[in-house]
N, C-alpha and C positions, 0 to 999 in steps of 0.2 A: 480463328486461324491457328493460334498456338504460338509457340516460341520459334521464331525464325532467326536466321543469322542476320545480325545488324551489319549494314555496309560501312557504318562509321565505327571503327574500333579504335580505342585509345591504347597507346603503348603502356606497358607496365612502368617504364622509367622514361621521363621526358628526355628528349634529345640533349637539352642543355645540361642535364645532370649525369649523363653517361660518361664513364671513364674512357680514356683513350687506350687503356690496357697496359700502359707503361708504369712499372713500379720504379719510383725514384728513391734512392737512399738519402737520408738526411746527412748533411755534412756540416759539422760544427764550424769548420774553417770558412765555409761559404755562407753561413747564417748571418742574416741582418738582424737588426733590433726587433723587428716585427716577428721574425721566426723565434727568437729567444723568448719574447713575451708570450707567444702562442704555446711554446713548450712549457713555460712556467704555469700557464693556465691549465694545460692538460695534466700536468703533474699534480696541481692542487685539486683538480676534479677527481683524479684517481685516488688521492688520499681521502677525500670526502666519501667516495664510494666504499673504500675499505673500512672506514670508521662506521658507516651505516651498516655494513654487513656484520661487523663485530657486535654492534649494539642490538641486534635482533635477537 
């Protein structure tokens, strides 16, 4: 028969991972301890990436 269109198609992004489309600014005044820890982890990861780029 060949390649037909499948009736069961999967979305590219699962519904539970889709963004609501709202961009939210980070506010230092409203940040809790978990936000600060996440920001520190992100900064450390960015520094590791920069070091790896320099060492290539």
